[in-house]
Wavefront OBJ file of the C-alpha trace (Angstrom):
o trace
v 114.260 -44.267 112.387
v 110.956 -42.362 112.446
v 108.272 -43.227 115.008
v 104.517 -42.581 114.892
v 101.490 -43.189 117.088
v 99.540 -46.265 116.045
v 96.160 -44.742 115.298
v 94.684 -42.809 118.197
v 96.356 -45.035 120.789
v 99.323 -43.838 122.813
v 101.487 -46.634 121.398
v 104.442 -45.425 119.321
v 105.870 -47.697 116.650
v 108.687 -47.483 114.104
v 107.755 -46.636 110.504
v 109.284 -49.990 109.606
v 107.946 -53.174 111.162
v 109.979 -56.372 110.975
v 107.895 -58.971 109.138
v 108.766 -62.508 110.172
v 106.805 -64.839 107.906
v 110.169 -65.883 106.421
v 111.530 -67.029 109.805
v 110.845 -70.360 111.476
v 111.156 -73.819 109.954
v 112.033 -74.964 106.428
v 109.634 -77.872 107.011
v 106.861 -75.326 106.396
v 108.194 -73.589 103.249
v 111.534 -73.945 101.427
v 112.326 -70.216 101.674
v 112.031 -70.011 105.483
v 115.088 -69.053 107.569
v 116.000 -71.007 110.687
v 117.066 -69.319 113.930
v 120.729 -68.990 112.994
v 119.858 -67.449 109.619
v 117.218 -65.151 111.128
v 119.338 -63.622 113.893
v 121.489 -61.277 111.736
v 118.367 -59.781 110.140
v 116.595 -59.337 113.479
v 119.703 -57.827 115.038
v 120.156 -55.453 112.092
v 116.546 -54.261 112.389
v 116.868 -53.596 116.138
v 120.210 -51.849 115.649
v 118.523 -49.456 113.214
v 115.708 -48.472 115.544
v 112.933 -50.931 114.696
v 110.737 -51.560 117.733
v 107.737 -53.088 115.897
v 107.841 -56.892 115.329
v 105.090 -58.808 113.520
v 104.428 -62.495 114.222
v 101.602 -65.010 113.754
v 101.001 -68.409 115.303
v 100.416 -69.766 111.776
v 103.916 -68.890 110.541
v 105.775 -72.211 110.402
v 102.900 -73.569 112.540
v 104.271 -72.032 115.722
v 107.975 -72.358 114.966
v 108.088 -68.757 113.740
v 107.084 -67.341 117.119
v 109.605 -69.585 118.849
v 112.538 -68.799 116.540
v 112.028 -65.030 116.428
v 111.424 -64.663 120.149
v 114.384 -66.860 121.033
v 116.478 -64.226 119.282
v 114.577 -61.258 120.723
v 114.820 -62.621 124.262
v 118.554 -63.032 123.796
v 119.498 -59.719 122.161
v 116.633 -57.306 122.866
v 114.862 -55.668 125.804
v 111.225 -56.733 126.061
v 109.996 -53.371 127.349
v 111.534 -51.622 124.323
v 109.650 -53.778 121.815
v 106.134 -53.698 120.365
v 105.358 -57.304 119.469
v 102.261 -58.497 117.643
v 101.031 -61.978 116.910
v 97.905 -63.271 115.194
v 95.298 -65.980 115.653
v 92.884 -67.713 113.322
v 94.431 -70.024 110.751
v 94.444 -73.767 111.437
v 97.254 -74.953 113.670
v 96.349 -78.672 113.559
v 93.683 -81.075 112.309
v 91.583 -80.339 115.406
v 88.381 -78.683 114.188
v 88.525 -76.229 117.112
v 92.198 -75.291 116.647
v 91.274 -72.611 114.122
v 89.001 -69.616 113.748
v 88.038 -66.981 116.298
v 85.905 -68.871 118.765
v 86.359 -68.110 122.469
v 87.847 -71.579 122.900
v 90.487 -71.176 120.202
v 91.401 -67.596 121.098
v 91.975 -68.522 124.752
v 93.973 -71.635 123.823
v 95.931 -69.811 121.116
v 97.090 -66.853 123.222
v 98.439 -69.187 125.909
v 100.188 -71.347 123.310
v 101.700 -68.279 121.610
v 102.999 -66.804 124.859
v 104.530 -70.137 125.811
v 106.327 -70.406 122.472
v 107.432 -66.763 122.703
v 108.684 -67.115 126.286
v 106.825 -63.914 127.198
v 104.109 -62.844 129.615
v 102.177 -60.670 127.172
v 101.916 -59.558 123.562
v 101.567 -55.877 122.764
v 98.986 -56.244 119.976
v 96.965 -59.470 119.604
v 95.447 -59.608 116.142
v 92.719 -61.447 114.279
v 94.349 -62.907 111.163
v 91.117 -62.463 109.194
v 87.356 -62.101 109.795
v 85.846 -65.416 110.897
v 82.380 -65.629 109.335
v 81.600 -68.830 111.285
v 81.840 -67.244 114.745
v 79.571 -64.512 116.140
v 81.553 -61.277 116.224
v 80.295 -60.670 119.791
v 81.943 -63.917 120.934
v 85.238 -63.038 119.274
v 85.482 -59.481 120.562
v 84.382 -60.408 124.098
v 87.172 -63.012 124.185
v 89.753 -60.475 122.993
v 88.565 -57.934 125.549
v 88.955 -60.534 128.307
v 92.510 -61.237 127.136
v 93.305 -57.525 127.424
v 91.750 -57.403 130.907
v 93.800 -60.468 131.901
v 96.994 -58.647 130.901
v 97.918 -61.140 128.191
v 97.637 -58.438 125.507
v 98.039 -54.679 125.798
v 95.957 -53.928 122.682
v 94.077 -55.757 119.941
v 94.249 -55.496 116.161
v 92.805 -56.954 112.974
v 93.981 -57.940 109.501
v 92.706 -58.580 105.983
v 88.938 -58.168 105.827
v 86.199 -56.157 104.161
v 85.586 -52.654 105.464
v 82.022 -53.557 106.495
v 83.421 -56.384 108.629
v 85.733 -53.985 110.441
v 82.790 -51.605 110.890
v 80.840 -54.455 112.493
v 83.725 -55.125 114.887
v 83.951 -51.445 115.859
v 80.205 -51.234 116.431
v 80.180 -54.279 118.722
v 83.169 -52.997 120.708
v 81.636 -49.541 121.158
v 78.235 -50.923 122.163
v 79.751 -53.090 124.885
v 82.588 -50.860 126.060
v 85.180 -53.406 124.916
v 88.735 -52.707 123.750
v 88.754 -51.417 120.175
v 91.308 -52.497 117.553
v 94.159 -50.003 117.258
v 95.751 -51.567 114.173
v 94.557 -52.779 110.776
v 97.185 -54.811 108.948
v 96.440 -54.938 105.239
v 98.028 -55.607 101.871
v 98.945 -52.506 99.884
v 101.438 -51.886 97.101
v 101.681 -50.364 93.615
v 100.121 -53.512 92.147
v 97.305 -53.851 94.710
v 95.521 -50.660 95.771
v 91.927 -51.735 96.428
v 92.196 -50.787 100.110
v 92.490 -47.120 99.067
v 88.773 -47.095 98.205
v 87.199 -47.692 101.620
v 89.493 -49.314 104.174
v 92.149 -46.597 104.389
v 89.642 -43.714 104.713
v 87.598 -45.704 107.238
v 90.635 -46.466 109.400
v 91.662 -42.820 109.294
v 88.147 -41.758 110.315
v 88.028 -44.276 113.170
v 91.534 -43.582 114.470
v 92.860 -47.042 113.602
v 96.528 -47.263 112.670
v 97.380 -48.973 109.384
v 100.350 -51.279 108.968
v 101.049 -52.574 105.471
v 102.318 -55.983 104.456
v 103.573 -57.128 101.044
v 104.792 -53.680 99.870
v 106.751 -55.508 97.156
v 103.718 -57.504 95.915
v 105.120 -60.848 97.100
v 108.430 -59.861 95.467
v 107.407 -59.052 91.883
v 108.202 -55.353 92.389
v 111.852 -56.190 93.072
v 112.251 -57.227 89.404
v 113.596 -60.580 90.635
v 110.979 -63.024 89.369
v 113.422 -65.950 89.636
v 113.859 -65.809 93.417
v 113.132 -68.946 95.428
v 110.174 -67.155 97.009
v 108.641 -66.161 93.684
v 109.116 -69.614 92.184
v 107.684 -71.550 95.155
v 105.099 -69.243 96.779
v 101.791 -70.055 95.058
v 100.259 -66.841 96.462
v 102.491 -64.821 94.123
v 101.013 -66.435 91.022
v 97.479 -66.323 92.393
v 97.558 -62.634 93.317
v 99.891 -61.000 90.784
v 100.029 -63.186 87.669
v 98.497 -60.642 85.284
v 99.674 -58.185 82.667
v 98.899 -55.088 84.722
v 101.007 -56.319 87.644
v 103.928 -57.064 85.354
v 103.621 -53.633 83.709
v 103.602 -52.002 87.144
v 106.789 -53.893 87.990
v 108.381 -52.543 84.792
v 107.390 -48.986 85.774
v 108.864 -49.430 89.249
v 112.110 -50.574 87.624
v 112.001 -47.603 85.234
v 111.626 -45.052 88.052
v 114.354 -46.804 90.043
v 116.700 -46.733 87.058
v 116.120 -42.991 86.637
v 116.895 -42.477 90.342
v 119.837 -44.839 90.385
v 118.407 -47.003 93.172
v 116.871 -50.454 93.571
v 113.268 -51.087 92.428
v 112.383 -52.324 95.911
v 113.239 -48.931 97.388
v 110.883 -47.139 94.968
v 108.034 -49.573 95.658
v 108.513 -49.209 99.408
v 108.675 -45.415 99.157
v 105.332 -45.425 97.326
v 103.773 -47.175 100.344
v 105.500 -45.012 102.950
v 104.486 -41.820 101.123
v 100.839 -42.660 101.848
v 99.729 -40.418 104.757
v 97.301 -43.083 106.002
v 100.110 -45.631 106.521
v 101.670 -45.716 109.988
v 104.133 -48.563 109.460
v 105.319 -50.859 106.676
v 106.287 -54.479 107.192
v 109.694 -55.510 105.871
v 110.249 -59.219 105.350
v 113.930 -59.014 104.436
v 116.060 -61.983 103.437
v 119.294 -60.008 103.896
v 120.482 -56.960 105.812
v 120.997 -55.228 102.449
v 117.299 -55.691 101.656
v 116.438 -54.130 104.977
v 118.697 -51.184 104.173
v 116.629 -50.586 101.035
v 113.562 -50.095 103.217
v 115.484 -47.779 105.532
v 116.375 -45.590 102.563
v 112.754 -45.627 101.400
v 111.628 -44.005 104.673
v 113.355 -40.779 103.618
v 112.494 -40.920 99.905
v 109.920 -38.466 98.516
v 108.495 -39.323 95.097
v 107.746 -36.605 92.534
v 104.280 -36.270 90.913
v 105.765 -37.533 87.639
v 107.209 -40.601 89.355
v 103.912 -41.307 91.097
v 102.031 -41.101 87.782
v 104.414 -43.580 86.181
v 104.019 -45.972 89.117
v 100.219 -45.719 89.104
v 99.285 -45.441 85.409
v 98.943 -49.203 84.835
v 96.659 -49.793 87.787
v 93.059 -50.849 87.167
v 90.500 -52.265 89.628
v 90.724 -55.915 90.585
v 89.014 -58.340 92.933
v 89.863 -57.815 96.570
v 92.614 -60.082 97.859
v 91.319 -61.809 100.971
v 90.175 -65.222 102.165
v 86.842 -64.950 100.376
v 87.948 -64.088 96.817
v 90.640 -66.660 96.074
v 91.153 -67.273 92.379
v 89.053 -64.348 91.132
v 90.689 -61.748 88.937
v 89.408 -58.829 86.868
v 91.043 -58.204 83.442
v 93.312 -55.177 83.762
v 94.718 -52.753 81.197
v 97.314 -49.982 81.379
v 97.140 -46.269 80.540
v 99.630 -44.697 78.101
v 102.995 -43.431 79.318
v 103.802 -39.739 79.812
v 107.076 -37.801 79.826
v 109.684 -38.266 81.149
v 108.977 -42.014 81.110
v 107.335 -42.302 77.665
l 1 2 3 4 5 6 7 8 9 10 11 12 13 14 15 16 17 18 19 20 21 22 23 24 25 26 27 28 29 30 31 32 33 34 35 36 37 38 39 40 41 42 43 44 45 46 47 48 49 50 51 52 53 54 55 56 57 58 59 60 61 62 63 64 65 66 67 68 69 70 71 72 73 74 75 76 77 78 79 80 81 82 83 84 85 86 87 88 89 90 91 92 93 94 95 96 97 98 99 100 101 102 103 104 105 106 107 108 109 110 111 112 113 114 115 116 117 118 119 120 121 122 123 124 125 126 127 128 129 130 131 132 133 134 135 136 137 138 139 140 141 142 143 144 145 146 147 148 149 150 151 152 153 154 155 156 157 158 159 160 161 162 163 164 165 166 167 168 169 170 171 172 173 174 175 176 177 178 179 180 181 182 183 184 185 186 187 188 189 190 191 192 193 194 195 196 197 198 199 200 201 202 203 204 205 206 207 208 209 210 211 212 213 214 215 216 217 218 219 220 221 222 223 224 225 226 227 228 229 230 231 232 233 234 235 236 237 238 239 240 241 242 243 244 245 246 247 248 249 250 251 252 253 254 255 256 257 258 259 260 261 262 263 264 265 266 267 268 269 270 271 272 273 274 275 276 277 278 279 280 281 282 283 284 285 286 287 288 289 290 291 292 293 294 295 296 297 298 299 300 301 302 303 304 305 306 307 308 309 310 311 312 313 314 315 316 317 318 319 320 321 322 323 324 325 326 327 328 329 330 331 332 333 334 335 336 337 338
């Protein structure tokens, strides 16, 4: 396993981060793994050097944190792990049990730590940018959580670049803890973050961790999986001709290499110099092994062209642009893939 510093912090994380949205309770989604099903995947990741674990209170409405950490507390060493969890999405019908108010952040961190059976989280992350709460209130609350020892660092996820800039400005003005991690969606079929977010994070010394490197699974060439047939986000985000053509190109490059399409798609993400770590939400140990192989894979310029030639701009994928898509068209093929 390779390890890198997360941004300009001193924290070192594995190039692969174990994504855990698929672990928790089947009452939440039909493709979720329970604790017994999750343990072999978690164990396999730890055995292969993964020290970076991604959680969120919203996953299985709390059951995800409980299931994953039950396993981690049983088979891992807490001091060896870098564990993140997130706050923001609604956890109940209570109007204040959502968002990034001081009240919810304070309640949520205590609830998460209780479910996790831990005294602290390494990186406590905003799940999105809450436009209903003053950013000063949110960042002051996170800074207080760091000072209280309940989180070692803070991070953010899925927002516009100007919103992250606003967060950084407020933190710097007040001497508060800055985010060390931006978790964002990036893959061959969704590259909008290359325009501003990636360069901004690099400039500001913020580490980037990437989720959905397989575009919710379409880049695996398995469109009939339970996840792809039941996860409405897949259809909302990637149900267009360009995305399907990109998936065909991924399969074409993989066929020429004699490997799985998932490995090629993951290598494309890991080859990005701005990316510190890539989340892997594996359903099997074999799927995790594909990501391990991708860490060492270097793509040729010809392969990169084939993977990127179909891409055209689209609406940003975040909480504020749901349902909006831009028509997308592909460029012609070149040798050796024509």
